[in-house]
Predicted model as a PDB file, atoms N, CA, C, CB and O in Angstrom, pLDDT in the B-factor column:
MODEL        1                                                                  
ATOM      1  N   MET A   1    -143.975 -76.170-134.163  1.00 50.00           N  
ATOM      2  CA  MET A   1    -142.941 -74.705-134.021  1.00 50.00           C  
ATOM      3  C   MET A   1    -141.375 -75.167-134.113  1.00 50.00           C  
ATOM      4  CB  MET A   1    -143.159 -73.808-132.274  1.00 50.00           C  
ATOM      5  O   MET A   1    -140.622 -75.389-133.166  1.00 50.00           O  
ATOM      6  N   PRO A   2    -141.115 -75.243-135.384  1.00 59.00           N  
ATOM      7  CA  PRO A   2    -139.391 -75.641-135.557  1.00 59.00           C  
ATOM      8  C   PRO A   2    -138.644 -75.388-134.131  1.00 59.00           C  
ATOM      9  CB  PRO A   2    -138.511 -74.497-136.854  1.00 59.00           C  
ATOM     10  O   PRO A   2    -138.369 -76.254-133.300  1.00 59.00           O  
ATOM     11  N   GLN A   3    -138.354 -73.829-134.040  1.00 66.00           N  
ATOM     12  CA  GLN A   3    -138.158 -73.530-133.071  1.00 66.00           C  
ATOM     13  C   GLN A   3    -137.741 -74.521-131.564  1.00 66.00           C  
ATOM     14  CB  GLN A   3    -139.093 -72.887-133.150  1.00 66.00           C  
ATOM     15  O   GLN A   3    -136.814 -74.559-130.754  1.00 66.00           O  
ATOM     16  N   LEU A   4    -138.966 -75.199-131.781  1.00 71.00           N  
ATOM     17  CA  LEU A   4    -138.432 -76.057-130.550  1.00 71.00           C  
ATOM     18  C   LEU A   4    -138.128 -77.344-130.427  1.00 71.00           C  
ATOM     19  CB  LEU A   4    -139.155 -76.029-129.670  1.00 71.00           C  
ATOM     20  O   LEU A   4    -138.225 -77.964-129.368  1.00 71.00           O  
ATOM     21  N   ASN A   5    -137.734 -77.825-131.523  1.00 73.00           N  
ATOM     22  CA  ASN A   5    -136.714 -78.984-131.876  1.00 73.00           C  
ATOM     23  C   ASN A   5    -135.671 -78.747-131.533  1.00 73.00           C  
ATOM     24  CB  ASN A   5    -136.516 -79.352-133.107  1.00 73.00           C  
ATOM     25  O   ASN A   5    -135.190 -78.152-132.498  1.00 73.00           O  
ATOM     26  N   PRO A   6    -134.878 -78.805-130.720  1.00 73.00           N  
ATOM     27  CA  PRO A   6    -133.204 -78.611-130.334  1.00 73.00           C  
ATOM     28  C   PRO A   6    -132.854 -79.678-131.097  1.00 73.00           C  
ATOM     29  CB  PRO A   6    -132.596 -78.746-128.623  1.00 73.00           C  
ATOM     30  O   PRO A   6    -131.641 -79.530-131.242  1.00 73.00           O  
ATOM     31  N   ASN A   7    -133.207 -80.746-131.721  1.00 79.00           N  
ATOM     32  CA  ASN A   7    -132.478 -81.984-132.795  1.00 79.00           C  
ATOM     33  C   ASN A   7    -131.477 -80.796-133.332  1.00 79.00           C  
ATOM     34  CB  ASN A   7    -133.737 -82.931-134.340  1.00 79.00           C  
ATOM     35  O   ASN A   7    -130.368 -80.775-132.799  1.00 79.00           O  
ATOM     36  N   PRO A   8    -131.734 -79.886-134.252  1.00 81.00           N  
ATOM     37  CA  PRO A   8    -130.662 -79.802-135.635  1.00 81.00           C  
ATOM     38  C   PRO A   8    -129.875 -78.575-134.571  1.00 81.00           C  
ATOM     39  CB  PRO A   8    -131.518 -79.118-137.724  1.00 81.00           C  
ATOM     40  O   PRO A   8    -128.655 -78.688-134.455  1.00 81.00           O  
ATOM     41  N   TRP A   9    -130.254 -77.953-134.158  1.00 83.00           N  
ATOM     42  CA  TRP A   9    -129.796 -76.703-133.759  1.00 83.00           C  
ATOM     43  C   TRP A   9    -128.469 -77.103-132.021  1.00 83.00           C  
ATOM     44  CB  TRP A   9    -131.613 -75.623-133.399  1.00 83.00           C  
ATOM     45  O   TRP A   9    -127.269 -76.830-131.987  1.00 83.00           O  
ATOM     46  N   PHE A  10    -129.198 -77.691-131.021  1.00 86.00           N  
ATOM     47  CA  PHE A  10    -128.438 -78.223-129.908  1.00 86.00           C  
ATOM     48  C   PHE A  10    -126.763 -78.795-130.594  1.00 86.00           C  
ATOM     49  CB  PHE A  10    -129.496 -79.606-129.171  1.00 86.00           C  
ATOM     50  O   PHE A  10    -125.687 -78.374-130.168  1.00 86.00           O  
ATOM     51  N   PHE A  11    -126.923 -79.842-131.739  1.00 90.00           N  
ATOM     52  CA  PHE A  11    -125.553 -80.341-132.186  1.00 90.00           C  
ATOM     53  C   PHE A  11    -124.928 -79.296-132.545  1.00 90.00           C  
ATOM     54  CB  PHE A  11    -125.490 -81.313-133.261  1.00 90.00           C  
ATOM     55  O   PHE A  11    -123.846 -79.081-131.998  1.00 90.00           O  
ATOM     56  N   ILE A  12    -125.414 -78.377-133.537  1.00 90.00           N  
ATOM     57  CA  ILE A  12    -124.305 -76.991-134.106  1.00 90.00           C  
ATOM     58  C   ILE A  12    -123.413 -76.436-133.018  1.00 90.00           C  
ATOM     59  CB  ILE A  12    -125.220 -75.504-134.656  1.00 90.00           C  
ATOM     60  O   ILE A  12    -122.186 -76.397-133.101  1.00 90.00           O  
ATOM     61  N   MET A  13    -124.287 -75.915-131.763  1.00 91.00           N  
ATOM     62  CA  MET A  13    -123.945 -75.581-130.419  1.00 91.00           C  
ATOM     63  C   MET A  13    -122.858 -75.605-129.590  1.00 91.00           C  
ATOM     64  CB  MET A  13    -124.520 -76.064-129.887  1.00 91.00           C  
ATOM     65  O   MET A  13    -122.025 -74.834-129.113  1.00 91.00           O  
ATOM     66  N   LEU A  14    -123.290 -77.263-129.584  1.00 93.00           N  
ATOM     67  CA  LEU A  14    -122.523 -77.886-129.456  1.00 93.00           C  
ATOM     68  C   LEU A  14    -121.131 -78.153-130.112  1.00 93.00           C  
ATOM     69  CB  LEU A  14    -123.099 -78.491-129.414  1.00 93.00           C  
ATOM     70  O   LEU A  14    -120.077 -78.268-129.486  1.00 93.00           O  
ATOM     71  N   THR A  15    -121.295 -78.242-131.559  1.00 93.00           N  
ATOM     72  CA  THR A  15    -119.938 -78.153-132.356  1.00 93.00           C  
ATOM     73  C   THR A  15    -119.364 -76.645-132.325  1.00 93.00           C  
ATOM     74  CB  THR A  15    -120.179 -78.628-133.989  1.00 93.00           C  
ATOM     75  O   THR A  15    -118.154 -76.471-132.188  1.00 93.00           O  
ATOM     76  N   SER A  16    -120.076 -75.778-132.429  1.00 92.00           N  
ATOM     77  CA  SER A  16    -118.983 -74.296-131.927  1.00 92.00           C  
ATOM     78  C   SER A  16    -118.553 -74.691-131.411  1.00 92.00           C  
ATOM     79  CB  SER A  16    -119.155 -73.037-131.299  1.00 92.00           C  
ATOM     80  O   SER A  16    -117.496 -75.214-131.764  1.00 92.00           O  
ATOM     81  N   TRP A  17    -119.124 -74.795-129.829  1.00 91.00           N  
ATOM     82  CA  TRP A  17    -118.268 -74.485-128.490  1.00 91.00           C  
ATOM     83  C   TRP A  17    -117.165 -75.173-128.734  1.00 91.00           C  
ATOM     84  CB  TRP A  17    -118.871 -74.919-127.055  1.00 91.00           C  
ATOM     85  O   TRP A  17    -116.061 -74.664-128.540  1.00 91.00           O  
ATOM     86  N   LEU A  18    -117.313 -76.423-129.192  1.00 90.00           N  
ATOM     87  CA  LEU A  18    -115.907 -77.481-129.035  1.00 90.00           C  
ATOM     88  C   LEU A  18    -115.063 -76.593-129.862  1.00 90.00           C  
ATOM     89  CB  LEU A  18    -115.993 -79.318-129.747  1.00 90.00           C  
ATOM     90  O   LEU A  18    -114.448 -75.584-129.518  1.00 90.00           O  
ATOM     91  N   THR A  19    -115.152 -77.161-131.016  1.00 90.00           N  
ATOM     92  CA  THR A  19    -114.528 -76.479-132.065  1.00 90.00           C  
ATOM     93  C   THR A  19    -113.723 -74.851-131.685  1.00 90.00           C  
ATOM     94  CB  THR A  19    -115.756 -76.342-133.138  1.00 90.00           C  
ATOM     95  O   THR A  19    -112.528 -74.714-131.948  1.00 90.00           O  
ATOM     96  N   PHE A  20    -114.391 -73.903-131.167  1.00 88.00           N  
ATOM     97  CA  PHE A  20    -113.718 -72.449-130.406  1.00 88.00           C  
ATOM     98  C   PHE A  20    -113.172 -73.164-128.891  1.00 88.00           C  
ATOM     99  CB  PHE A  20    -115.231 -70.886-130.049  1.00 88.00           C  
ATOM    100  O   PHE A  20    -112.055 -72.783-128.539  1.00 88.00           O  
ATOM    101  N   SER A  21    -113.756 -73.995-128.134  1.00 87.00           N  
ATOM    102  CA  SER A  21    -113.021 -74.481-126.743  1.00 87.00           C  
ATOM    103  C   SER A  21    -111.898 -75.219-127.462  1.00 87.00           C  
ATOM    104  CB  SER A  21    -114.011 -75.576-125.567  1.00 87.00           C  
ATOM    105  O   SER A  21    -110.904 -74.496-127.391  1.00 87.00           O  
ATOM    106  N   LEU A  22    -111.562 -76.574-128.259  1.00 90.00           N  
ATOM    107  CA  LEU A  22    -110.546 -76.817-128.236  1.00 90.00           C  
ATOM    108  C   LEU A  22    -109.688 -76.497-129.712  1.00 90.00           C  
ATOM    109  CB  LEU A  22    -110.638 -78.014-127.736  1.00 90.00           C  
ATOM    110  O   LEU A  22    -108.530 -76.746-130.049  1.00 90.00           O  
ATOM    111  N   VAL A  23    -110.255 -76.166-130.057  1.00 88.00           N  
ATOM    112  CA  VAL A  23    -109.104 -75.403-131.488  1.00 88.00           C  
ATOM    113  C   VAL A  23    -108.525 -73.662-131.702  1.00 88.00           C  
ATOM    114  CB  VAL A  23    -110.120 -75.573-133.097  1.00 88.00           C  
ATOM    115  O   VAL A  23    -107.454 -73.140-132.012  1.00 88.00           O  
ATOM    116  N   ILE A  24    -109.880 -73.180-131.347  1.00 85.00           N  
ATOM    117  CA  ILE A  24    -109.404 -71.755-131.182  1.00 85.00           C  
ATOM    118  C   ILE A  24    -108.355 -71.220-130.184  1.00 85.00           C  
ATOM    119  CB  ILE A  24    -110.477 -71.059-130.907  1.00 85.00           C  
ATOM    120  O   ILE A  24    -107.200 -70.796-130.199  1.00 85.00           O  
ATOM    121  N   GLN A  25    -109.569 -71.508-129.122  1.00 85.00           N  
ATOM    122  CA  GLN A  25    -108.922 -70.767-127.862  1.00 85.00           C  
ATOM    123  C   GLN A  25    -107.404 -71.085-127.526  1.00 85.00           C  
ATOM    124  CB  GLN A  25    -109.753 -71.163-126.553  1.00 85.00           C  
ATOM    125  O   GLN A  25    -106.705 -70.124-127.207  1.00 85.00           O  
ATOM    126  N   PRO A  26    -106.958 -72.073-127.561  1.00 84.00           N  
ATOM    127  CA  PRO A  26    -105.383 -72.649-127.684  1.00 84.00           C  
ATOM    128  C   PRO A  26    -104.477 -71.217-128.255  1.00 84.00           C  
ATOM    129  CB  PRO A  26    -105.273 -74.209-129.063  1.00 84.00           C  
ATOM    130  O   PRO A  26    -103.623 -70.480-127.762  1.00 84.00           O  
ATOM    131  N   LYS A  27    -105.301 -71.322-129.756  1.00 85.00           N  
ATOM    132  CA  LYS A  27    -104.178 -70.506-130.856  1.00 85.00           C  
ATOM    133  C   LYS A  27    -103.954 -69.168-129.740  1.00 85.00           C  
ATOM    134  CB  LYS A  27    -105.050 -69.892-132.853  1.00 85.00           C  
ATOM    135  O   LYS A  27    -102.952 -68.954-129.058  1.00 85.00           O  
ATOM    136  N   LEU A  28    -105.232 -68.354-129.800  1.00 82.00           N  
ATOM    137  CA  LEU A  28    -105.364 -67.703-129.025  1.00 82.00           C  
ATOM    138  C   LEU A  28    -104.126 -66.959-127.836  1.00 82.00           C  
ATOM    139  CB  LEU A  28    -106.224 -68.386-128.701  1.00 82.00           C  
ATOM    140  O   LEU A  28    -103.481 -65.915-127.928  1.00 82.00           O  
ATOM    141  N   LEU A  29    -104.155 -67.773-127.004  1.00 81.00           N  
ATOM    142  CA  LEU A  29    -104.088 -68.114-125.713  1.00 81.00           C  
ATOM    143  C   LEU A  29    -102.316 -68.049-125.818  1.00 81.00           C  
ATOM    144  CB  LEU A  29    -104.980 -69.681-125.277  1.00 81.00           C  
ATOM    145  O   LEU A  29    -101.866 -67.062-125.235  1.00 81.00           O  
ATOM    146  N   SER A  30    -101.379 -68.848-126.398  1.00 82.00           N  
ATOM    147  CA  SER A  30    -101.161 -68.933-127.313  1.00 82.00           C  
ATOM    148  C   SER A  30     -99.581 -67.837-127.312  1.00 82.00           C  
ATOM    149  CB  SER A  30    -102.476 -68.730-128.050  1.00 82.00           C  
ATOM    150  O   SER A  30     -98.422 -68.030-126.945  1.00 82.00           O  
ATOM    151  N   PHE A  31    -100.497 -66.390-128.080  1.00 80.00           N  
ATOM    152  CA  PHE A  31     -99.643 -65.324-128.457  1.00 80.00           C  
ATOM    153  C   PHE A  31     -98.668 -64.414-127.238  1.00 80.00           C  
ATOM    154  CB  PHE A  31    -100.643 -64.388-129.177  1.00 80.00           C  
ATOM    155  O   PHE A  31     -98.532 -64.979-126.152  1.00 80.00           O  
ATOM    156  N   VAL A  32     -98.610 -64.293-127.254  1.00 70.00           N  
ATOM    157  CA  VAL A  32     -97.611 -63.180-125.971  1.00 70.00           C  
ATOM    158  C   VAL A  32     -97.890 -61.919-125.906  1.00 70.00           C  
ATOM    159  CB  VAL A  32     -95.992 -62.984-126.192  1.00 70.00           C  
ATOM    160  O   VAL A  32     -97.332 -61.168-126.707  1.00 70.00           O  
ATOM    161  N   SER A  33     -98.606 -61.510-125.160  1.00 70.00           N  
ATOM    162  CA  SER A  33     -98.747 -59.679-125.199  1.00 70.00           C  
ATOM    163  C   SER A  33     -97.945 -59.191-126.403  1.00 70.00           C  
ATOM    164  CB  SER A  33     -97.987 -58.786-123.673  1.00 70.00           C  
ATOM    165  O   SER A  33     -96.891 -59.578-126.909  1.00 70.00           O  
ATOM    166  N   SER A  34     -98.377 -58.696-126.548  1.00 71.00           N  
ATOM    167  CA  SER A  34     -97.482 -57.210-127.549  1.00 71.00           C  
ATOM    168  C   SER A  34     -96.853 -55.824-126.313  1.00 71.00           C  
ATOM    169  CB  SER A  34     -99.194 -56.104-128.965  1.00 71.00           C  
ATOM    170  O   SER A  34     -95.913 -55.029-126.323  1.00 71.00           O  
ATOM    171  N   ASN A  35     -97.900 -56.117-125.442  1.00 72.00           N  
ATOM    172  CA  ASN A  35     -97.908 -55.250-123.794  1.00 72.00           C  
ATOM    173  C   ASN A  35     -97.941 -55.196-122.735  1.00 72.00           C  
ATOM    174  CB  ASN A  35     -98.378 -54.758-123.446  1.00 72.00           C  
ATOM    175  O   ASN A  35     -98.754 -54.670-121.975  1.00 72.00           O  
ATOM    176  N   PRO A  36     -96.496 -56.083-122.464  1.00 71.00           N  
ATOM    177  CA  PRO A  36     -96.687 -57.198-121.021  1.00 71.00           C  
ATOM    178  C   PRO A  36     -96.734 -55.717-119.787  1.00 71.00           C  
ATOM    179  CB  PRO A  36     -94.724 -58.730-120.672  1.00 71.00           C  
ATOM    180  O   PRO A  36     -96.853 -54.516-120.032  1.00 71.00           O  
ATOM    181  N   PRO A  37     -96.565 -56.546-118.267  1.00 72.00           N  
ATOM    182  CA  PRO A  37     -97.054 -55.157-117.367  1.00 72.00           C  
ATOM    183  C   PRO A  37     -96.160 -55.153-117.490  1.00 72.00           C  
ATOM    184  CB  PRO A  37     -97.713 -54.804-116.064  1.00 72.00           C  
ATOM    185  O   PRO A  37     -95.501 -55.975-118.127  1.00 72.00           O  
ATOM    186  N   SER A  38     -95.611 -53.754-116.643  1.00 75.00           N  
ATOM    187  CA  SER A  38     -94.139 -53.840-116.024  1.00 75.00           C  
ATOM    188  C   SER A  38     -94.076 -53.687-114.792  1.00 75.00           C  
ATOM    189  CB  SER A  38     -93.221 -52.937-116.473  1.00 75.00           C  
ATOM    190  O   SER A  38     -95.073 -53.435-114.117  1.00 75.00           O  
ATOM    191  N   ASN A  39     -92.580 -53.850-114.181  1.00 79.00           N  
ATOM    192  CA  ASN A  39     -92.686 -54.479-112.658  1.00 79.00           C  
ATOM    193  C   ASN A  39     -92.217 -53.107-112.409  1.00 79.00           C  
ATOM    194  CB  ASN A  39     -91.691 -56.011-112.014  1.00 79.00           C  
ATOM    195  O   ASN A  39     -91.167 -53.161-111.768  1.00 79.00           O  
ATOM    196  N   LYS A  40     -92.620 -51.758-112.691  1.00 77.00           N  
ATOM    197  CA  LYS A  40     -92.461 -50.828-112.006  1.00 77.00           C  
ATOM    198  C   LYS A  40     -93.140 -50.422-110.403  1.00 77.00           C  
ATOM    199  CB  LYS A  40     -92.709 -50.101-112.888  1.00 77.00           C  
ATOM    200  O   LYS A  40     -94.368 -50.387-110.474  1.00 77.00           O  
ATOM    201  N   THR A  41     -92.769 -50.208-109.427  1.00 79.00           N  
ATOM    202  CA  THR A  41     -93.297 -49.690-108.023  1.00 79.00           C  
ATOM    203  C   THR A  41     -94.612 -48.809-108.191  1.00 79.00           C  
ATOM    204  CB  THR A  41     -92.114 -48.744-107.260  1.00 79.00           C  
ATOM    205  O   THR A  41     -95.010 -49.360-109.217  1.00 79.00           O  
ATOM    206  N   GLN A  42     -95.134 -48.283-108.049  1.00 77.00           N  
ATOM    207  CA  GLN A  42     -96.934 -47.321-108.358  1.00 77.00           C  
ATOM    208  C   GLN A  42     -96.192 -46.365-107.258  1.00 77.00           C  
ATOM    209  CB  GLN A  42     -99.147 -48.311-107.710  1.00 77.00           C  
ATOM    210  O   GLN A  42     -95.461 -46.782-106.360  1.00 77.00           O  
ATOM    211  N   THR A  43     -96.449 -45.318-107.451  1.00 82.00           N  
ATOM    212  CA  THR A  43     -95.554 -44.367-106.315  1.00 82.00           C  
ATOM    213  C   THR A  43     -97.300 -43.045-106.436  1.00 82.00           C  
ATOM    214  CB  THR A  43     -93.158 -43.448-107.261  1.00 82.00           C  
ATOM    215  O   THR A  43     -97.716 -42.263-107.292  1.00 82.00           O  
ATOM    216  N   ILE A  44     -97.722 -43.439-105.203  1.00 84.00           N  
ATOM    217  CA  ILE A  44     -98.661 -42.586-104.057  1.00 84.00           C  
ATOM    218  C   ILE A  44     -98.745 -41.162-104.549  1.00 84.00           C  
ATOM    219  CB  ILE A  44     -97.953 -42.546-102.403  1.00 84.00           C  
ATOM    220  O   ILE A  44     -97.839 -40.494-104.050  1.00 84.00           O  
ATOM    221  N   PRO A  45     -99.158 -40.795-104.978  1.00 83.00           N  
ATOM    222  CA  PRO A  45     -98.999 -38.643-104.725  1.00 83.00           C  
ATOM    223  C   PRO A  45     -99.270 -38.526-103.497  1.00 83.00           C  
ATOM    224  CB  PRO A  45    -100.285 -37.331-105.596  1.00 83.00           C  
ATOM    225  O   PRO A  45    -100.166 -38.869-102.726  1.00 83.00           O  
ATOM    226  N   SER A  46     -97.706 -37.618-103.456  1.00 84.00           N  
ATOM    227  CA  SER A  46     -98.348 -36.438-101.656  1.00 84.00           C  
ATOM    228  C   SER A  46     -99.203 -35.673-101.971  1.00 84.00           C  
ATOM    229  CB  SER A  46     -97.230 -35.166-100.765  1.00 84.00           C  
ATOM    230  O   SER A  46     -99.086 -34.943-102.955  1.00 84.00           O  
ATOM    231  N   THR A  47    -100.273 -35.684-101.177  1.00 84.00           N  
ATOM    232  CA  THR A  47    -100.964 -34.530-101.544  1.00 84.00           C  
ATOM    233  C   THR A  47    -101.431 -34.532 -99.853  1.00 84.00           C  
ATOM    234  CB  THR A  47    -102.241 -34.654-102.983  1.00 84.00           C  
ATOM    235  O   THR A  47    -101.506 -35.395 -98.979  1.00 84.00           O  
ATOM    236  N   THR A  48    -101.785 -32.536 -99.969  1.00 84.00           N  
ATOM    237  CA  THR A  48    -101.610 -31.458 -98.506  1.00 84.00           C  
ATOM    238  C   THR A  48    -102.751 -31.802 -98.370  1.00 84.00           C  
ATOM    239  CB  THR A  48    -101.272 -29.674 -98.430  1.00 84.00           C  
ATOM    240  O   THR A  48    -103.171 -32.299 -99.414  1.00 84.00           O  
ATOM    241  N   PRO A  49    -103.679 -31.776 -97.359  1.00 82.00           N  
ATOM    242  CA  PRO A  49    -104.602 -31.551 -96.341  1.00 82.00           C  
ATOM    243  C   PRO A  49    -105.444 -30.492 -96.700  1.00 82.00           C  
ATOM    244  CB  PRO A  49    -103.996 -31.304 -95.109  1.00 82.00           C  
ATOM    245  O   PRO A  49    -104.825 -29.455 -96.459  1.00 82.00           O  
ATOM    246  N   TRP A  50    -106.455 -30.263 -97.120  1.00 82.00           N  
ATOM    247  CA  TRP A  50    -107.292 -29.232 -97.303  1.00 82.00           C  
ATOM    248  C   TRP A  50    -107.708 -27.975 -95.693  1.00 82.00           C  
ATOM    249  CB  TRP A  50    -108.645 -30.156 -97.915  1.00 82.00           C  
ATOM    250  O   TRP A  50    -108.212 -28.125 -94.580  1.00 82.00           O  
ATOM    251  N   THR A  51    -107.181 -26.935 -96.410  1.00 82.00           N  
ATOM    252  CA  THR A  51    -107.502 -26.410 -94.544  1.00 82.00           C  
ATOM    253  C   THR A  51    -108.208 -25.291 -94.884  1.00 82.00           C  
ATOM    254  CB  THR A  51    -105.983 -25.886 -93.308  1.00 82.00           C  
ATOM    255  O   THR A  51    -107.778 -24.265 -95.413  1.00 82.00           O  
ATOM    256  N   TRP A  52    -109.320 -25.558 -94.545  1.00 81.00           N  
ATOM    257  CA  TRP A  52    -110.612 -25.593 -94.474  1.00 81.00           C  
ATOM    258  C   TRP A  52    -110.739 -23.694 -93.807  1.00 81.00           C  
ATOM    259  CB  TRP A  52    -111.184 -27.137 -93.362  1.00 81.00           C  
ATOM    260  O   TRP A  52    -110.205 -23.428 -92.730  1.00 81.00           O  
ATOM    261  N   PRO A  53    -111.376 -22.748 -94.497  1.00 82.00           N  
ATOM    262  CA  PRO A  53    -111.321 -21.388 -93.645  1.00 82.00           C  
ATOM    263  C   PRO A  53    -111.852 -21.124 -92.385  1.00 82.00           C  
ATOM    264  CB  PRO A  53    -111.870 -20.454 -94.272  1.00 82.00           C  
ATOM    265  O   PRO A  53    -111.170 -20.407 -91.653  1.00 82.00           O  
ATOM    266  N   TRP A  54    -112.897 -21.534 -91.974  1.00 78.00           N  
ATOM    267  CA  TRP A  54    -113.852 -21.636 -91.124  1.00 78.00           C  
ATOM    268  C   TRP A  54    -113.148 -22.649 -89.454  1.00 78.00           C  
ATOM    269  CB  TRP A  54    -115.178 -22.424 -92.150  1.00 78.00           C  
ATOM    270  O   TRP A  54    -113.608 -22.658 -88.312  1.00 78.00           O  
ATOM    271  N   THR A  55    -112.132 -23.243 -89.932  1.00 62.00           N  
ATOM    272  CA  THR A  55    -111.343 -24.164 -88.717  1.00 62.00           C  
ATOM    273  C   THR A  55    -110.577 -22.925 -87.943  1.00 62.00           C  
ATOM    274  CB  THR A  55    -110.017 -25.544 -89.426  1.00 62.00           C  
ATOM    275  O   THR A  55    -109.868 -23.154 -86.963  1.00 62.00           O  
TER     276      THR A  55                                                      
ENDMDL                                                                          
END                                                                             
């Protein structure tokens, strides 16, 4: 069963993960977010308690 032989597949997986981790990921992380989070304070909506008819 050739699927159990990890010889070529492990090297391919290791090479692809190293390429992603060392080359592609830093390039992607260097981009500035186009929608940065704002510094607004969140407003809490004012709610009125429910008046139950049987109380």
